[in-house]
C-alpha positions as CSV (number, residue, x, y, z in Angstrom):
1,D,19.7,-5.6,-4.5
2,A,18.3,-4.5,-1.1
3,G,14.3,-4.7,-1.5
4,C,14.2,-7.0,-4.3
5,G,10.5,-8.0,-4.5
6,S,9.6,-10.2,-7.1
7,G,13.1,-9.9,-8.7
8,R,12.3,-8.1,-11.7
9,L,15.2,-5.6,-11.2
10,T,17.4,-8.0,-9.9
11,A,17.1,-9.9,-13.4
12,E,18.1,-6.7,-15.1
13,L,21.1,-6.3,-12.8
14,L,22.3,-9.7,-13.3
15,G,21.8,-9.0,-17.1
16,L,24.0,-6.2,-16.7
17,L,26.7,-8.1,-14.6
18,P,27.4,-10.9,-16.7
19,E,30.4,-11.8,-14.8
20,G,29.0,-10.8,-11.5
21,R,26.8,-12.3,-8.6
22,V,23.9,-10.5,-6.9
23,I,22.3,-11.2,-3.6
24,A,18.7,-10.2,-3.4
25,I,17.3,-9.3,0.1
26,D,13.8,-9.0,0.9
27,R,11.7,-8.9,4.3
28,S,8.8,-10.9,3.2
29,A,8.5,-14.5,2.8
30,N,6.3,-14.4,-0.1
31,M,8.5,-12.0,-2.0
32,V,11.6,-13.8,-1.1
33,A,9.7,-17.2,-2.9
34,E,8.4,-15.7,-5.7
35,A,12.1,-13.8,-6.8
36,R,13.8,-17.4,-6.4
37,A,11.0,-18.7,-8.7
38,N,11.6,-15.8,-11.1
39,L,15.2,-15.8,-11.2
40,A,15.8,-19.6,-10.9
41,D,17.3,-19.6,-14.5
42,F,20.4,-17.5,-13.3
43,G,21.9,-20.5,-11.1
44,D,24.2,-19.6,-8.3
45,R,24.6,-16.2,-9.7
46,V,22.0,-15.2,-7.6
47,R,21.3,-15.9,-3.9
48,V,17.6,-14.7,-2.5
49,I,17.8,-14.4,1.3
50,Q,15.0,-13.1,3.8
51,A,16.3,-10.3,5.8
52,D,15.3,-6.9,7.4
53,V,17.0,-4.5,5.0
54,G,16.3,-1.7,7.7
55,H,18.7,-3.6,10.3
56,L,21.0,-5.5,7.6
57,T,24.4,-7.2,9.2
58,L,27.0,-9.1,7.5
59,A,25.7,-12.0,9.0
60,D,22.7,-11.7,7.2
61,V,24.6,-11.2,3.8
62,G,27.0,-13.7,4.4
63,E,30.2,-11.5,2.7
64,P,30.7,-7.9,2.0
65,V,29.5,-6.5,-1.2
66,D,31.0,-4.0,-3.8
67,L,27.5,-2.3,-4.4
68,I,24.0,-2.1,-2.7
69,F,21.5,-1.1,-5.3
70,S,17.9,-0.5,-3.9
71,T,14.8,0.9,-5.7
72,A,11.1,1.8,-3.9
73,T,12.3,0.4,-0.7
74,F,13.9,2.8,1.7
75,H,10.8,5.1,2.2
76,W,9.1,1.9,4.0
77,I,11.8,2.0,6.7
78,R,11.4,4.4,9.1
79,D,14.6,4.4,11.2
80,H,17.3,5.6,8.0
81,N,19.8,6.0,10.7
82,A,19.8,2.4,11.4
83,L,19.2,1.7,7.8
84,F,22.4,3.5,6.6
85,R,24.6,2.3,9.6
86,G,23.6,-1.4,8.4
87,L,24.2,-0.8,4.7
88,H,27.9,1.0,5.4
89,G,28.4,-2.4,7.6
90,V,28.2,-4.8,4.5
91,L,29.8,-2.6,2.0
92,K,33.5,-2.9,1.4
93,P,35.8,-0.5,1.6
94,G,35.1,1.7,-1.7
95,G,31.8,-0.2,-2.2
96,L,29.1,1.9,-3.6
97,L,25.5,2.5,-2.5
98,S,22.9,3.5,-5.1
99,A,19.4,3.7,-4.3
100,Q,16.1,5.6,-5.1
101,C,12.9,5.9,-2.8
102,G,10.0,8.3,-2.3
103,G,11.3,11.5,-0.7
104,G,10.5,15.0,0.0
105,P,7.2,16.2,-0.7
106,N,6.4,12.9,-1.9
107,L,2.4,12.5,-2.4
108,E,2.0,15.4,-0.1
109,L,-1.4,16.5,-1.5
110,L,-2.8,13.0,-1.5
111,L,-1.5,12.3,2.1
112,A,-2.9,15.6,3.0
113,R,-6.3,14.5,2.3
114,A,-6.0,10.9,3.7
115,T,-4.5,12.5,7.2
116,A,-7.5,14.9,7.8
117,M,-10.0,12.0,7.0
118,M,-8.0,9.8,9.4
119,R,-8.8,12.5,12.1
120,T,-12.3,12.6,11.7
121,P,-14.6,11.4,14.6
122,E,-15.4,8.3,12.1
123,L,-12.0,7.0,11.6
124,A,-9.7,8.4,14.6
125,E,-10.1,5.6,16.6
126,Y,-8.4,3.5,13.4
127,F,-5.4,5.4,13.2
128,D,-5.0,6.7,16.9
129,G,-0.9,6.8,17.6
130,W,-0.1,6.1,14.2
131,D,1.9,8.3,12.0
132,G,2.1,6.1,8.9
133,P,4.2,3.7,7.3
134,W,6.9,5.8,5.5
135,E,9.9,7.9,5.8
136,F,9.8,10.5,2.9
137,A,13.3,12.3,3.7
138,D,14.6,15.2,2.0
139,D,18.1,15.3,0.2
140,V,19.9,17.5,3.0
141,T,18.5,15.1,5.9
142,T,19.5,11.9,3.9
143,A,23.3,13.6,3.3
144,N,23.5,14.1,7.0
145,R,22.3,10.7,7.9
146,L,24.9,9.0,5.3
147,Q,27.5,11.1,6.6
148,D,26.7,10.4,10.2
149,A,26.9,6.4,9.1
150,G,30.4,6.8,7.8
151,F,30.0,7.3,4.2
152,T,31.9,9.5,1.9
153,N,31.4,11.2,-1.9
154,I,27.7,11.8,-0.7
155,T,25.1,12.6,-3.3
156,P,21.5,12.7,-2.9
157,W,19.0,14.8,-5.2
158,L,14.9,14.9,-5.4
159,Y,13.4,15.3,-8.5
160,E,9.6,15.5,-9.3
161,A,7.9,12.3,-11.0
162,P,4.3,12.9,-11.4
163,T,2.5,9.7,-12.5
164,P,-1.2,10.0,-13.9
165,M,-3.8,7.5,-13.8
166,A,-6.2,6.7,-17.1
167,D,-9.3,7.2,-15.1
168,A,-10.9,7.3,-11.4
169,D,-11.1,3.6,-11.4
170,A,-7.4,3.1,-12.2
171,Y,-6.4,5.8,-9.4
172,G,-9.0,4.1,-6.9
173,T,-7.2,0.7,-7.6
174,F,-3.6,1.5,-7.4
175,L,-4.4,3.4,-4.5
176,A,-5.9,1.0,-2.5
177,N,-3.7,-2.0,-3.6
178,V,-0.2,-0.2,-3.7
179,I,0.1,3.0,-1.7
180,L,-2.2,2.7,1.3
181,G,-2.4,-1.0,1.8
182,E,-1.2,-0.6,5.4
183,H,-4.1,2.1,6.0
184,M,-6.7,-0.1,4.4
185,I,-5.6,-3.2,6.9
186,R,-6.4,-0.9,9.7
187,L,-10.0,-0.2,8.6
188,P,-13.0,-2.5,9.2
189,D,-14.6,-3.9,5.4
190,A,-17.1,-1.3,5.6
191,K,-15.1,1.7,6.0
192,R,-12.4,0.5,3.4
193,Q,-14.0,1.5,0.2
194,P,-15.7,4.8,1.4
195,F,-12.1,5.7,2.3
196,V,-10.9,5.1,-1.3
197,D,-13.7,6.8,-2.7
198,A,-13.7,10.4,-0.9
199,L,-9.9,10.3,-1.6
200,V,-10.7,9.4,-5.7
201,A,-13.4,12.2,-5.2
202,G,-10.7,14.6,-4.0
203,A,-8.0,13.7,-7.2
204,A,-10.7,14.3,-9.5
205,T,-11.0,17.9,-8.6
206,E,-7.0,18.7,-9.2
207,D,-6.1,20.0,-12.5
208,P,-5.2,17.5,-14.2
209,P,-7.0,14.9,-12.2
210,F,-5.9,11.7,-11.1
211,V,-2.4,12.2,-10.9
212,F,0.0,11.1,-8.0
213,D,2.3,13.7,-6.9
214,Y,5.5,11.5,-6.8
215,W,9.0,12.7,-5.6
216,R,12.1,10.5,-6.1
217,L,14.8,11.0,-3.6
218,N,18.1,9.4,-5.5
219,M,21.4,8.7,-3.2
220,R,24.8,7.7,-4.3
221,A,27.7,7.2,-1.5
222,N,30.8,5.1,-0.9
223,R,32.1,3.4,2.1
224,P,35.7,5.0,2.5
225,I,38.7,2.9,1.0
226,D,40.5,3.1,4.3
227,S,37.3,2.3,6.7
């Protein structure tokens, strides 16, 4: 489980693999600690390690694996070429990569508004030289990168998954705490809430209002049996 977070989906994987073992990986020490606590009941069927999924090596994992599963992680990794090379290197020949992340025009409306604000004289100094924390790749680019990394049987696809929020408060809270966390830490305290409030006001003008325009990028690919 590449990017296991709290281990919630890792537990579901373990439930689907009653005879299997799962290696759960996250870069965050806090998430690794939480996942270890949440998965303790699974005993030696799960091993939780702290490692950088974006530059994964066989030494990190300890053994080649049959399957790499990941959800909502890869778009936080800027260098997908290095990501896929590392994942290819830890799979067994014939092993499967199955992952989902944000991709394509993900959050396009929201990010256009945020970028316009980031370029204003009031905020530009805090975002100078920074182009955001994400890589929202499209399906064609992803297929080419997977092929370059040595994968075969490559199937990437995009689909729209709009996610409505109940109201302005729910939208703003999710925006500040989940989506724009990396943006918020670059701003002084006094400018954080006005930044969020302006984006919430923009979302209120849409029809329907307060919807995150998510796009999901799915991918499946194999390491060749003879590699």
